[in-house]
DRENLOKOL-984154 format. One line per 5 residues: their letters; for each residue x, y, z of C-alpha. Coordinates in Angstrom, 2 decimals. Layout:
A> X Y Z  ... $
//
This chain:
MSYRN> -33.38 28.36 5.00  -33.67 30.19 8.31  -36.54 30.28 10.79  -37.60 33.45 12.54  -37.88 31.56 15.82 $
LRDFI> -38.81 28.18 17.26  -42.53 28.81 16.79  -41.89 29.42 13.08  -40.24 25.98 12.90  -43.16 24.41 14.76 $
NRLES> -45.59 25.94 12.28  -43.56 24.42 9.46  -43.58 21.02 11.16  -47.34 21.20 11.54  -47.91 22.22 7.93 $
EGELL> -45.83 19.21 6.82  -47.79 16.80 9.02  -44.77 16.31 11.30  -46.24 17.56 14.59  -48.69 16.21 17.15 $
RIKSY> -50.22 18.63 19.65  -51.05 17.10 23.02  -53.65 19.16 24.87  -54.27 16.78 27.79  -52.21 17.30 30.93 $
VDPYL> -48.90 15.41 30.92  -46.50 15.60 33.85  -42.92 16.75 33.03  -41.83 14.33 35.75  -41.22 11.09 33.77 $
EIAEI> -44.49 11.09 31.76  -43.33 13.39 28.95  -40.20 11.29 28.54  -42.15 8.00 28.51  -44.55 9.22 25.81 $
TDRIS> -41.65 10.58 23.77  -39.75 7.29 24.10  -42.72 5.39 22.69  -43.18 7.80 19.78  -39.48 8.18 18.91 $
KSSNG> -39.07 4.40 18.66  -42.09 4.03 16.38  -41.95 3.90 12.57  -39.57 6.48 11.05  -39.11 8.25 14.38 $
GKALL> -42.77 9.16 14.81  -43.75 12.83 14.98  -42.56 15.85 16.88  -44.61 16.36 20.06  -45.85 19.66 21.49 $
FENTG> -47.08 19.18 25.06  -49.36 22.16 25.60  -50.59 21.35 29.12  -47.65 20.74 31.45  -48.80 22.49 34.63 $
FDFPV> -46.37 25.32 33.78  -46.74 28.54 31.79  -44.84 27.10 28.83  -45.46 24.22 26.40  -42.73 21.63 25.85 $
LMNAY> -41.44 20.58 22.41  -40.00 17.05 22.11  -38.66 14.85 19.30  -38.29 17.83 16.98  -35.17 16.35 15.32 $
GSEKR> -36.34 12.75 15.52  -36.43 11.73 11.84  -34.42 12.32 8.70  -37.15 14.55 7.32  -37.34 16.72 10.44 $
MCMAL> -33.55 16.89 10.71  -33.41 18.17 7.14  -36.19 20.65 7.88  -34.32 21.91 10.94  -31.21 22.53 8.87 $
GVDQL> -33.15 23.90 5.92  -31.90 21.33 3.40  -33.52 18.77 1.12  -31.05 16.05 2.08  -28.16 15.82 4.52 $
NGVAK> -25.69 14.74 1.83  -26.30 18.02 0.05  -24.62 19.93 2.87  -21.47 17.82 2.57  -21.40 18.44 -1.20 $
EIEDL> -21.73 22.18 -0.65  -18.87 22.18 1.89  -16.69 20.09 -0.44  -17.30 22.49 -3.33  -16.42 25.40 -1.06 $
FKLLS> -13.15 23.76 0.04  -12.23 23.08 -3.59  -12.93 26.67 -4.62  -10.88 28.16 -1.79  -7.94 25.77 -2.25 $
SPKEG> -7.75 25.81 -6.05  -4.88 27.75 -7.72  -5.66 31.41 -8.45  -3.45 32.08 -11.43  -4.99 35.24 -12.86 $
IVDKL> -7.21 38.18 -12.07  -10.26 36.39 -13.50  -9.76 33.44 -11.13  -9.48 35.83 -8.21  -12.58 37.75 -9.25 $
KLLPK> -14.55 34.49 -9.32  -13.80 34.13 -5.63  -15.35 37.48 -4.65  -18.99 36.30 -4.53  -18.01 33.44 -2.25 $
LSQFA> -16.06 35.79 0.03  -19.16 37.97 0.19  -21.12 34.89 1.23  -18.58 34.25 3.98  -19.29 37.69 5.37 $
SWMPK> -23.03 37.04 5.28  -22.60 33.94 7.46  -20.64 35.65 10.24  -22.66 36.36 13.41  -23.52 39.96 14.17 $
VKSGR> -24.01 41.58 17.57  -26.82 44.12 17.39  -27.57 46.89 19.83  -30.52 46.89 22.18  -32.49 43.91 23.32 $
GECQE> -33.70 40.92 21.40  -36.96 38.99 21.35  -35.34 36.63 23.85  -35.41 39.51 26.37  -39.03 40.61 26.04 $
IVLTN> -39.70 39.32 29.56  -36.98 39.78 32.19  -37.02 37.81 35.45  -34.50 39.63 37.63  -35.51 37.35 40.51 $
PDITR> -34.85 34.21 38.51  -36.38 30.85 39.30  -35.57 28.02 36.92  -38.15 25.82 38.65  -40.82 27.94 36.91 $
LPVIT> -39.71 26.31 33.63  -41.05 22.84 32.72  -37.67 21.16 33.09  -38.29 17.45 32.56  -37.18 14.48 34.61 $
CWPKD> -36.45 11.76 32.07  -35.82 8.47 33.87  -36.68 7.05 37.30  -33.13 7.01 38.68  -32.10 10.42 37.36 $
GGPFV> -30.68 12.68 40.05  -33.42 15.22 39.34  -34.79 17.32 36.49  -32.27 18.12 33.75  -32.15 20.79 31.07 $
TLPII> -31.42 18.58 28.05  -31.15 20.97 25.07  -29.13 23.85 26.54  -27.05 25.94 24.15  -24.23 27.01 26.45 $
HTKDP> -22.10 30.07 25.73  -18.67 30.70 27.22  -15.62 32.74 26.21  -11.88 32.27 26.54  -10.85 34.97 29.05 $
NNGIR> -7.53 35.51 27.28  -8.67 36.12 23.71  -12.46 36.49 23.93  -13.14 33.65 21.47  -16.63 32.25 21.94 $
NVGMY> -17.56 28.60 22.35  -21.08 27.25 22.02  -21.61 23.75 23.37  -24.29 21.48 24.78  -23.91 19.99 28.25 $
RMQVF> -26.73 18.75 30.45  -27.74 20.84 33.47  -29.22 19.25 36.60  -31.55 21.60 38.48  -30.82 21.74 42.24 $
NSTLT> -32.84 24.77 43.28  -34.31 27.97 41.84  -30.92 29.54 41.03  -28.51 26.61 40.95  -27.75 23.90 38.39 $
GMHWH> -24.80 21.68 37.65  -22.63 22.34 34.61  -21.74 18.95 33.17  -18.83 19.79 30.90  -16.30 16.98 30.47 $
KHKVS> -12.57 17.61 30.72  -12.13 17.26 26.94  -14.66 20.02 26.16  -13.75 23.58 25.20  -15.91 25.12 27.95 $
AKHFA> -13.97 23.08 30.51  -10.76 24.54 29.07  -12.24 28.03 29.37  -13.09 27.31 33.01  -9.52 26.16 33.65 $
EYKKL> -8.29 29.54 32.37  -10.69 31.39 34.68  -9.35 29.32 37.58  -5.84 30.52 36.80  -7.10 34.11 36.85 $
NKRMP> -9.21 33.44 39.98  -12.18 35.09 38.26  -15.82 34.17 37.99  -16.68 32.73 34.60  -19.73 34.30 32.91 $
VAVAL> -22.00 31.77 31.21  -25.25 32.10 29.29  -27.62 29.35 28.23  -30.01 29.71 25.30  -33.05 27.51 24.72 $
GGDPV> -35.00 27.48 21.47  -34.73 29.92 18.60  -33.82 28.67 15.13  -33.43 24.88 15.48  -30.06 25.05 13.73 $
YAYSA> -28.55 26.56 16.91  -29.00 23.38 18.96  -27.45 21.31 16.17  -24.49 23.68 15.81  -23.86 23.45 19.56 $
TAPLP> -23.38 19.67 19.19  -21.24 19.83 16.04  -17.59 18.65 16.36  -16.03 21.87 15.13  -12.34 22.65 15.55 $
ENVDE> -11.52 24.89 18.50  -11.69 28.60 17.71  -14.24 28.08 14.92  -17.42 29.92 15.85  -20.44 27.63 16.00 $
YMLAG> -22.60 30.54 14.85  -20.61 30.72 11.64  -21.67 27.11 10.99  -25.24 28.07 11.89  -25.08 31.01 9.47 $
FLRKQ> -23.71 28.77 6.73  -26.50 26.23 7.25  -29.34 28.76 7.50  -27.84 31.02 4.78  -28.32 34.01 7.01 $
KVELV> -26.17 35.44 9.76  -27.12 34.85 13.38  -28.07 38.05 15.20  -26.80 38.19 18.77  -27.55 40.48 21.70 $
KCITQ> -25.64 41.11 24.91  -26.85 39.48 28.09  -28.32 41.72 30.78  -26.42 40.56 33.87  -23.50 38.92 32.02 $
PEIEV> -22.84 41.49 29.25  -19.56 39.81 28.24  -21.66 37.05 26.64  -23.80 37.42 23.50  -26.75 35.13 22.76 $
PADAD> -29.17 34.62 19.82  -31.73 37.40 19.72  -34.48 35.00 18.58  -34.04 32.41 21.36  -37.01 31.46 23.52 $
FIIEG> -35.19 31.53 26.86  -31.88 32.87 28.10  -30.50 31.72 31.45  -27.66 33.98 32.57  -25.20 33.24 35.34 $
YVDPN> -21.68 32.36 36.34  -19.42 29.56 37.50  -17.11 30.44 40.39  -13.74 28.62 40.49  -13.70 29.05 44.28 $
DELIW> -16.91 27.08 44.73  -16.90 23.51 45.90  -18.02 21.15 43.14  -21.48 19.62 43.33  -22.40 15.90 43.23 $
EGPFG> -24.30 15.69 39.93  -26.25 12.75 38.45  -27.12 9.97 37.81  -28.57 10.66 34.36  -30.05 8.28 31.79 $
DHTGY> -27.64 8.98 28.93  -27.36 8.47 25.17  -25.42 5.24 25.65  -28.62 3.61 26.93  -27.04 3.34 30.37 $
YSLPD> -27.07 5.69 33.33  -24.04 7.91 33.56  -23.13 7.77 37.22  -22.77 10.67 39.66  -19.61 12.71 39.79 $
WYPRF> -18.38 16.13 40.86  -19.07 19.05 38.50  -19.06 22.87 38.70  -22.00 24.85 40.08  -23.82 27.26 37.76 $
HITCI> -25.36 30.20 39.63  -28.28 31.83 37.82  -28.40 35.63 37.90  -31.21 36.30 35.42  -33.72 34.51 33.20 $
THRKN> -35.26 36.19 30.18  -37.68 34.87 27.59  -39.74 35.90 24.61  -43.50 36.27 24.81  -45.26 32.95 24.16 $
AIYPA> -41.99 31.09 24.68  -41.74 27.33 24.05  -39.45 25.11 26.10  -37.48 22.65 23.92  -36.20 19.40 25.39 $
TIVGI> -35.06 15.94 24.40  -34.55 12.56 25.99  -31.72 10.15 25.39  -31.58 6.49 26.28  -31.67 3.08 24.65 $
PPQED> -31.36 3.64 20.89  -32.94 4.61 18.64  -33.77 8.06 19.99  -33.98 11.56 18.58  -30.24 12.12 19.06 $
AWLGK> -29.50 9.46 16.42  -30.54 12.00 13.77  -28.35 14.72 15.24  -25.52 12.21 14.93  -26.51 11.33 11.37 $
ATERI> -26.39 15.02 10.42  -22.86 15.27 11.85  -21.82 12.12 10.00  -23.00 13.60 6.69  -21.98 17.22 7.17 $
FLAPI> -18.48 16.55 8.48  -17.60 13.90 5.91  -16.36 16.62 3.53  -14.01 18.39 5.98  -12.53 15.04 7.07 $
KMTLV> -11.97 14.13 3.43  -10.52 17.49 2.43  -8.23 18.02 5.42  -7.38 14.69 7.06  -8.27 11.55 5.10 $
PEIID> -8.37 12.32 1.36  -9.01 8.66 0.49  -12.25 8.50 2.45  -15.36 7.93 0.33  -18.06 7.55 2.93 $
MEMPV> -18.62 7.12 6.63  -21.36 5.44 8.67  -22.12 5.50 12.40  -24.65 2.73 13.12  -27.21 3.69 15.75 $
EGVFH> -26.25 0.61 17.80  -22.83 2.17 18.30  -24.29 5.30 19.98  -22.00 7.60 17.95  -18.49 6.98 19.27 $
NLVIA> -18.51 3.22 19.85  -18.72 2.03 16.24  -17.67 3.86 13.06  -17.41 2.44 9.54  -15.07 4.22 7.13 $
QIKKD> -15.02 3.47 3.40  -11.87 4.38 1.52  -10.42 4.24 -1.98  -7.56 1.85 -1.36  -4.42 2.25 -3.46 $
YAGQA> -1.61 0.68 -1.41  -0.80 -1.77 1.35  -1.26 -0.45 4.89  -3.66 2.29 3.85  -6.33 1.17 6.32 $
QKVMN> -3.83 1.63 9.15  -2.92 5.07 7.86  -6.62 5.99 7.92  -6.99 4.48 11.40  -4.27 6.70 12.83 $
AMWGA> -5.58 9.81 11.08  -9.15 9.33 12.26  -8.23 8.58 15.88  -6.34 11.87 15.87  -9.22 13.91 14.45 $
GQMMF> -11.20 15.91 17.02  -13.98 13.93 18.65  -13.04 10.86 16.62  -10.46 10.35 19.37  -13.31 8.80 21.36 $
NKILV> -14.02 6.13 18.75  -13.79 2.61 20.17  -14.33 0.29 17.18  -13.33 1.45 13.69  -14.14 -0.73 10.69 $
VTDEK> -12.33 0.22 7.46  -13.51 -1.11 4.12  -12.99 -0.15 0.49  -15.01 1.04 -2.48  -16.18 -2.41 -3.58 $
IKITD> -19.14 -2.57 -1.18  -22.06 -0.35 -0.11  -21.53 0.38 3.57  -25.18 1.13 4.34  -26.14 -2.46 3.44 $
YLQLA> -24.99 -3.97 6.73  -25.50 -7.60 5.72  -23.43 -7.31 2.55  -20.89 -5.16 4.36  -20.40 -7.79 7.06 $
KYVFQ> -20.00 -10.53 4.45  -17.39 -8.46 2.61  -15.44 -7.48 5.73  -15.29 -11.06 7.04  -14.34 -12.37 3.61 $
NLNPA> -11.29 -10.07 3.69  -10.53 -10.51 7.38  -7.72 -12.55 8.83  -8.37 -12.18 12.56  -4.73 -12.92 13.38 $
TDIYF> -3.32 -10.09 11.27  -6.08 -7.62 10.35  -7.29 -6.38 13.74  -5.26 -3.62 15.38  -5.41 -2.55 19.02 $
SQGPM> -4.52 0.72 20.65  -5.51 2.78 23.66  -6.14 6.41 24.32  -8.75 8.96 25.41  -12.30 7.66 25.63 $
DVLDH> -15.62 9.33 26.24  -16.13 9.94 29.95  -19.50 8.20 29.55  -17.82 4.95 28.48  -18.32 2.68 31.48 $
SCSKL> -16.28 -0.23 30.08  -12.88 1.42 30.63  -10.90 0.31 33.64  -9.94 3.97 34.14  -12.31 6.89 33.61 $
GFGGK> -11.83 8.42 30.17  -8.97 6.15 29.12  -9.28 2.75 27.45  -8.79 0.45 24.51  -9.65 0.82 20.83 $
MCIDG> -9.52 -1.45 17.82  -9.54 -1.16 14.05  -10.83 -3.98 11.86  -9.26 -3.87 8.39  -11.98 -5.23 6.12 $
TTKFE> -10.40 -4.04 2.88  -9.26 -6.28 0.02  -5.64 -7.10 0.79  -2.60 -6.41 -1.34  0.04 -9.13 -1.62 $
EEIEE> 2.23 -7.44 0.98  -0.57 -7.65 3.56  -1.24 -11.39 3.30  0.32 -13.81 5.76  0.55 -17.11 3.94 $
KTDVG> 0.79 -19.37 7.00  -2.71 -18.60 8.27  -5.87 -20.47 7.38  -8.78 -18.17 6.54  -10.76 -20.67 4.48 $
GWNAD> -14.22 -22.13 4.97  -15.97 -22.61 8.29  -18.06 -25.23 9.99  -21.62 -24.16 9.21  -23.11 -27.36 10.63 $
VGIEN> -26.52 -26.32 12.00  -26.00 -28.89 14.74  -23.13 -26.90 16.20  -25.59 -24.80 18.22  -27.00 -27.81 20.06 $
KLTET> -23.57 -29.35 20.48  -22.20 -26.23 22.18  -25.19 -25.60 24.43  -25.20 -29.25 25.56  -21.47 -29.22 26.25 $
FPEIN> -21.30 -25.85 28.01  -24.21 -25.27 30.43  -23.20 -21.64 31.00  -24.19 -20.87 27.40  -27.71 -19.52 27.33 $
EINVD> -28.26 -19.08 23.59  -26.30 -18.84 20.32  -26.99 -16.79 17.20  -25.96 -18.95 14.23  -27.91 -16.94 11.65 $
LLKNE> -24.77 -15.05 10.66  -23.22 -18.34 9.53  -26.21 -18.98 7.30  -25.50 -15.60 5.66  -21.87 -16.52 5.00 $
IPCLI> -20.57 -14.44 7.92  -18.18 -16.58 10.01  -19.15 -15.09 13.35  -21.09 -16.38 16.36  -22.85 -14.37 19.05 $
ISVKK> -23.13 -16.29 22.32  -24.93 -15.25 25.50  -23.16 -16.57 28.59  -23.75 -16.55 32.33  -20.27 -15.75 33.57 $
NRIGH> -19.48 -17.32 36.95  -15.73 -17.35 37.57  -12.46 -15.53 37.00  -11.18 -15.94 33.43  -14.41 -17.67 32.44 $
IRELH> -14.91 -16.16 28.97  -11.26 -16.62 27.96  -11.36 -20.24 29.10  -14.70 -20.86 27.37  -13.40 -19.40 24.13 $
DQIGR> -10.42 -21.72 24.19  -12.71 -24.72 24.74  -15.25 -23.71 22.09  -12.47 -23.21 19.54  -11.75 -26.93 19.61 $
YLSGI> -15.20 -27.62 18.20  -15.00 -25.15 15.32  -13.13 -24.62 12.09  -13.06 -21.39 10.13  -15.14 -19.30 12.55 $
KMILY> -13.25 -16.04 12.63  -14.91 -14.21 15.51  -17.10 -14.90 18.53  -18.90 -12.14 20.43  -19.79 -13.05 24.03 $
IEHTI> -22.66 -11.12 25.63  -24.67 -11.20 28.87  -26.94 -14.20 29.48  -29.88 -11.79 29.88  -29.62 -10.68 26.23 $
DPNDL> -31.15 -12.47 23.24  -28.25 -12.88 20.78  -30.74 -13.25 17.93  -31.95 -9.68 18.53  -29.00 -8.28 16.63 $
PVALW> -29.52 -4.53 17.24  -29.83 -5.00 20.99  -26.97 -7.52 21.15  -24.64 -5.16 19.27  -25.69 -2.14 21.35 $
RFCNN> -24.95 -3.96 24.60  -21.76 -5.55 23.23  -20.25 -2.28 22.01  -20.98 -0.53 25.31  -19.54 -3.29 27.51 $
LDPKR> -16.32 -3.90 25.57  -12.83 -2.54 26.06  -11.30 -4.11 22.92  -7.69 -4.08 24.04  -8.44 -5.59 27.43 $
DHFFF> -11.32 -7.90 26.46  -10.02 -9.83 23.44  -8.33 -13.23 23.24  -7.32 -15.67 20.49  -7.77 -19.35 19.93 $
HRSTN> -5.00 -20.74 17.69  -4.71 -24.21 16.22  -2.18 -25.64 13.79  -3.64 -27.02 10.58  -2.30 -29.14 7.74 $
GGHRY> 0.78 -27.91 5.96  2.02 -25.82 8.86  -0.82 -23.32 8.60  -2.51 -21.81 11.63  -6.23 -21.31 12.26 $
SCIGF> -7.15 -18.35 14.49  -10.44 -17.27 16.02  -10.71 -14.07 18.03  -13.14 -13.75 20.94  -14.45 -10.58 22.57 $
DGTRK> -15.87 -10.40 26.07  -18.87 -8.07 25.82  -20.34 -9.09 29.16  -20.57 -6.73 32.14  -17.40 -6.50 34.20 $
TKEFD> -17.28 -7.07 37.95  -14.71 -6.85 40.73  -15.38 -10.49 41.58  -14.68 -12.03 38.17  -12.80 -9.31 36.25 $
NFNRD> -10.94 -7.27 38.89  -12.99 -4.31 37.62  -12.99 -1.60 40.29  -15.43 0.99 38.93  -19.19 1.06 39.44 $
WPNII> -21.08 -0.52 36.56  -24.25 1.30 35.45  -27.64 -0.19 34.79  -29.46 0.21 31.50  -32.28 2.76 31.37 $
VADDE> -35.81 1.42 31.90  -38.99 3.29 32.84  -40.69 2.34 36.10  -44.01 0.52 36.34  -45.84 3.49 37.85 $
TINAV> -44.98 5.75 34.91  -45.73 3.07 32.32  -49.14 2.41 33.87  -49.96 6.12 34.14  -49.21 6.69 30.45 $
DKKWS> -51.12 3.56 29.46  -54.22 4.89 31.22  -54.11 8.34 29.65  -53.05 7.25 26.13  -56.55 7.45 24.63 $
DLNIG> -56.90 11.04 25.89  -53.68 12.12 24.16  -55.14 11.81 20.63  -51.81 10.80 19.14  -52.83 7.62 17.37 $
KFISS> -52.81 3.90 17.95  -51.65 2.68 21.36  -47.91 2.01 21.62  -46.68 -0.09 24.52  -43.65 0.99 26.50 $
PSLKY> -40.29 0.08 24.89  -38.99 -0.42 28.43  -40.99 -3.63 28.82  -38.57 -5.32 26.41  -35.56 -4.59 28.61 $
RDQLY> -36.83 -5.32 32.12  -35.16 -8.74 32.26  -31.79 -7.19 31.43  -31.68 -5.12 34.63  -29.50 -5.98 37.62 $
GQEAV> -31.52 -4.58 40.49  -33.46 -1.34 40.28  -30.84 1.33 40.97  -28.66 3.33 38.57  -25.67 1.29 39.70 $
VE> -25.77 -2.47 39.12  -26.44 -4.20 42.41 $
//
């Protein structure tokens, strides 16, 4: 299903009871984000929010993708799994043997469909160009400031168009844009991104790089811009496939080399000059739940802004999960399962990216296991597959368990896990936003093989039997080790031989030393996760979110080994998921703070809540995390 424009989608949301209109004045500086944060963390992602009184000429749409239902509505499907099934059927049809004329004729309707999905450039102007601002001023748009330590207002749902100067192939991506003045923003494309590669080619040619940014239009455009497509595959072909109608494009006015969706709400045209000095961009409260810290990025010079009549400005916030972006990630998980299965990992059955892993940190892969070492084969394939190269922790399991039941999954994985032999470490490219790496964009990874083992995979001289589930162990450890703040032993009660321990680290090598000492009190515990003393280890979602963000698995793991009867060996692996410092860890990068709203904004929203007419009062989610801050700045003090 396609939408004529963003307003058409909003009308559909409203008819389905999925939209709240807010007519009272709300400030785009921090207040819109704070209200959205409260709603997006409420039951089932809350509702989409249309802020109609922003002090600007344009309303602001937030949380439009923030639930499974709205994500399906945006993509025009009944369920996300249905898209994967459709892609899988298409792959099978195209790859099946064509032995006779009848088989070939059966393919013709599908080839006709292919043609109907391809984007089309039409002549003349589009609805996105009904109003032309030849003296552009991006500060006339209600660009939101999300978090108190952000470097400024950021465009957060930009659909950014670039072209390879050598072959003209288009790329459509999504990279945040910090507003510096009326005609200047940053262009935050990371070195791994296709647009950054395009820019590198323009540098070689010493030519200005034309860029165009679309906002709004059919909601499928923003999703397609985030999708992990192979290079040289047009994102608007994916959009056409999803909406079952080709995307109509028009040429930009001041950057005619670039085409943009005719039905967009806004188009921001401009260029990036390779001869410019880079600009100091950030901080920005990012999807990891931490601030991404300032760095040097290209300058985007705005040459023209156009928009449709009655345009609506779409935006999003990211931060401590869950947020709206979790559902964009869920759509990718479902939609791209079929291509991964058909082209890279044929044994894969299902895939899950828990929200606590903020996309790249934690991925669970379920496979049909037929031979020894198959989990390692899958590990290598997935770490070499597009944006899966950024994955930090990969858990592989088999078809005997439902991977969406996290409790049963954990029991099954730990039942099959020998920590001494079934955890594999590597290193490679990491997301630039990963603050745990000792070097920017390069760090450690691990794969946990939680599959049922074949005979060849079992090491007989290791003890993976029962564990000490004595409920008194918690008191014994806290009394013996004063640096331990609290211990989560509930996993033991659920037959999961793992402890989560919050620790106040105070010396070099502290966690490694503590793990070795704790191991002497335990038997059969297979894994211990160490987290900051400020975190409640019994709040499992928060503990796992913080742990996954703060861990470099290759650098931050250590074993406790002890010989047992009969020459066997007991092993327990520990992971240091605490923050890293120069003082105790020889960590030489800045460490970011987590993202928390300030008191002034929280109080302002509290006072105006009853005037918003959006339902029962919801307190600020930030209040829960105040005690986990180190100082008040974006960088830990």
